LUMKEVEX-526654 format. One record per residue (C-alpha): residue in three letters; chain; x, y, z. Coordinates in pm, 1 decimal. Each point is the difference from the previous one (the first is absolute). Example, Ala and Ser with C-alpha at 12.3 -4.5 7.8 and 13.67 -1.06 7.14 Angstrom:
REM LUMKEVEX-526654
<ropa rest="Ala" kette="A" px="1230.0" py="-450.0" pz="780.0"/>
<ropa rest="Ser" kette="A" px="137.0" py="344.0" pz="-66.0"/>
//
This chain:
REM LUMKEVEX-526654
<ropa rest="Met" kette="A" px="1308.7" py="11971.0" pz="7698.7"/>
<ropa rest="Ser" kette="A" px="-42.8" py="-122.7" pz="352.6"/>
<ropa rest="Ile" kette="A" px="119.4" py="-343.0" pz="100.4"/>
<ropa rest="Ser" kette="A" px="-129.7" py="-151.3" pz="320.4"/>
<ropa rest="Leu" kette="A" px="125.6" py="-289.7" pz="205.3"/>
<ropa rest="Gly" kette="A" px="-320.0" py="-186.5" pz="-82.1"/>
<ropa rest="Ser" kette="A" px="61.0" py="36.7" pz="-374.3"/>
<ropa rest="Leu" kette="A" px="338.0" py="-166.8" pz="56.7"/>
<ropa rest="Gly" kette="A" px="-165.7" py="-287.3" pz="184.0"/>
<ropa rest="Ile" kette="A" px="139.1" py="104.5" pz="338.2"/>
<ropa rest="Arg" kette="A" px="-224.6" py="-52.0" pz="298.5"/>
<ropa rest="Ile" kette="A" px="37.8" py="200.7" pz="318.9"/>
<ropa rest="Asn" kette="A" px="-12.5" py="-184.3" pz="330.0"/>
<ropa rest="Arg" kette="A" px="-157.2" py="278.6" pz="207.0"/>
<ropa rest="Lys" kette="A" px="89.2" py="-156.6" pz="334.4"/>
<ropa rest="Lys" kette="A" px="369.0" py="-27.2" pz="-89.8"/>
<ropa rest="Leu" kette="A" px="5.0" py="345.8" pz="-155.1"/>
<ropa rest="Leu" kette="A" px="-158.3" py="158.7" pz="307.0"/>
<ropa rest="Ser" kette="A" px="238.0" py="-188.7" pz="227.8"/>
<ropa rest="Gln" kette="A" px="303.8" py="121.5" pz="-193.8"/>
<ropa rest="Val" kette="A" px="-118.0" py="361.4" pz="-5.7"/>
<ropa rest="Val" kette="A" px="-56.1" py="-12.2" pz="376.1"/>
<ropa rest="Glu" kette="A" px="348.9" py="-146.7" pz="48.4"/>
<ropa rest="Leu" kette="A" px="157.7" py="265.1" pz="-223.2"/>
<ropa rest="Ala" kette="A" px="-183.0" py="279.4" pz="182.2"/>
<ropa rest="Glu" kette="A" px="102.7" py="-130.0" pz="342.6"/>
<ropa rest="Asn" kette="A" px="358.8" py="-33.8" pz="-119.9"/>
<ropa rest="Arg" kette="A" px="-2.4" py="358.7" pz="-123.2"/>
<ropa rest="Arg" kette="A" px="-146.0" py="123.0" pz="329.3"/>
<ropa rest="Tyr" kette="A" px="270.6" py="-193.2" pz="189.0"/>
<ropa rest="Trp" kette="A" px="280.4" py="166.1" pz="-196.5"/>
<ropa rest="Gln" kette="A" px="-163.5" py="337.1" pz="55.5"/>
<ropa rest="Ala" kette="A" px="6.8" py="-75.1" pz="372.8"/>
<ropa rest="Val" kette="A" px="368.8" py="-91.9" pz="-28.6"/>
<ropa rest="Ala" kette="A" px="69.2" py="331.1" pz="-173.2"/>
<ropa rest="Asp" kette="A" px="-194.4" py="184.2" pz="271.1"/>
<ropa rest="Ser" kette="A" px="167.7" py="-201.0" pz="278.9"/>
<ropa rest="Thr" kette="A" px="-340.4" py="-117.3" pz="124.3"/>
<ropa rest="Thr" kette="A" px="29.2" py="-374.9" pz="-60.2"/>
<ropa rest="Glu" kette="A" px="-89.8" py="-75.6" pz="360.7"/>
<ropa rest="Ala" kette="A" px="-346.1" py="141.3" pz="-69.5"/>
<ropa rest="His" kette="A" px="-42.3" py="-199.2" pz="-323.6"/>
<ropa rest="Asp" kette="A" px="-250.1" py="-281.9" pz="51.2"/>
<ropa rest="Ala" kette="A" px="7.6" py="-212.6" pz="-315.9"/>
<ropa rest="Lys" kette="A" px="-319.4" py="-190.1" pz="82.8"/>
<ropa rest="Leu" kette="A" px="-190.8" py="320.5" pz="67.2"/>
<ropa rest="Val" kette="A" px="128.8" py="165.6" pz="-317.3"/>
<ropa rest="Arg" kette="A" px="-91.2" py="-304.8" pz="-209.2"/>
<ropa rest="Ser" kette="A" px="-345.9" py="-11.1" pz="153.0"/>
<ropa rest="Gln" kette="A" px="-60.0" py="369.7" pz="-69.3"/>
<ropa rest="Val" kette="A" px="126.9" py="-24.1" pz="-357.0"/>
<ropa rest="Tyr" kette="A" px="-204.4" py="-313.7" pz="-63.1"/>
<ropa rest="Gln" kette="A" px="-316.4" py="170.1" pz="124.8"/>
<ropa rest="Thr" kette="A" px="70.1" py="302.9" pz="-217.5"/>
<ropa rest="Leu" kette="A" px="57.2" py="-211.4" pz="-310.6"/>
<ropa rest="Ala" kette="A" px="-265.1" py="-267.6" pz="53.4"/>
<ropa rest="Glu" kette="A" px="-243.2" py="168.6" pz="-239.1"/>
<ropa rest="Ala" kette="A" px="258.8" py="111.0" pz="-259.0"/>
<ropa rest="Asp" kette="A" px="-38.6" py="-150.8" pz="-344.9"/>
<ropa rest="Asn" kette="A" px="275.6" py="-197.6" pz="-170.0"/>
<ropa rest="Gln" kette="A" px="109.7" py="293.2" pz="-216.8"/>
<ropa rest="Glu" kette="A" px="47.9" py="221.9" pz="306.1"/>
<ropa rest="Leu" kette="A" px="196.5" py="-276.0" pz="173.3"/>
<ropa rest="Leu" kette="A" px="223.7" py="-44.5" pz="-304.5"/>
<ropa rest="Glu" kette="A" px="66.9" py="373.8" pz="-14.8"/>
<ropa rest="Leu" kette="A" px="82.0" py="11.1" pz="370.8"/>
<ropa rest="Ala" kette="A" px="227.5" py="-302.4" pz="-37.9"/>
<ropa rest="Cys" kette="A" px="189.4" py="174.7" pz="-280.5"/>
<ropa rest="Gln" kette="A" px="37.0" py="317.0" pz="205.1"/>
<ropa rest="Leu" kette="A" px="112.3" py="-186.8" pz="311.0"/>
<ropa rest="Leu" kette="A" px="245.4" py="-215.8" pz="-193.9"/>
<ropa rest="Thr" kette="A" px="146.3" py="314.3" pz="-153.2"/>
<ropa rest="Leu" kette="A" px="31.5" py="174.1" pz="337.3"/>
<ropa rest="Asn" kette="A" px="154.7" py="-306.6" pz="159.7"/>
<ropa rest="Glu" kette="A" px="249.0" py="-36.0" pz="-286.7"/>
<ropa rest="Ile" kette="A" px="94.7" py="367.3" pz="24.2"/>
<ropa rest="Gly" kette="A" px="53.5" py="-40.9" pz="373.7"/>
<ropa rest="Arg" kette="A" px="210.8" py="-311.7" pz="-50.2"/>
<ropa rest="Arg" kette="A" px="220.3" py="171.5" pz="-256.5"/>
<ropa rest="Ala" kette="A" px="39.3" py="310.7" pz="214.2"/>
<ropa rest="Asn" kette="A" px="103.3" py="-220.1" pz="292.6"/>
<ropa rest="Glu" kette="A" px="255.7" py="-181.3" pz="-213.4"/>
<ropa rest="Thr" kette="A" px="142.9" py="333.7" pz="-114.7"/>
<ropa rest="Phe" kette="A" px="19.4" py="123.4" pz="359.9"/>
<ropa rest="Glu" kette="A" px="179.3" py="-318.4" pz="106.4"/>
<ropa rest="Arg" kette="A" px="252.3" py="33.4" pz="-285.7"/>
<ropa rest="Ile" kette="A" px="67.3" py="361.0" pz="101.2"/>
<ropa rest="Gln" kette="A" px="48.0" py="-106.0" pz="362.7"/>
<ropa rest="Glu" kette="A" px="241.5" py="-277.3" pz="-106.1"/>
<ropa rest="Tyr" kette="A" px="194.5" py="244.2" pz="-216.8"/>
<ropa rest="Arg" kette="A" px="23.3" py="250.8" pz="284.3"/>
<ropa rest="Ala" kette="A" px="118.4" py="-268.8" pz="238.8"/>
<ropa rest="Lys" kette="A" px="269.7" py="-111.1" pz="-246.0"/>
<ropa rest="Thr" kette="A" px="122.7" py="351.7" pz="-63.9"/>
<ropa rest="Ala" kette="A" px="4.2" py="83.6" pz="371.0"/>
<ropa rest="Ala" kette="A" px="212.8" py="-305.0" pz="78.3"/>
//
């Protein structure tokens, strides 16, 4: 049995969905630049424009799948960063 958003009475606002996917993608690219120490070369407006152009013709299902993937990647990155910070704090306490 397959349940769709439409069968639940949920409408998708394509403009908002596309905007959020573009924001998530740019955010992910920014954190990749941080990890690569290339943030000075990261141009958020350019990245957003490129991502928007790439996704302009994507259907809602593709956008939802990308949003899920990007949210997952961003959450993994956030948790890894929190773990790293806790390790750094622990090391600083034990060194003192």
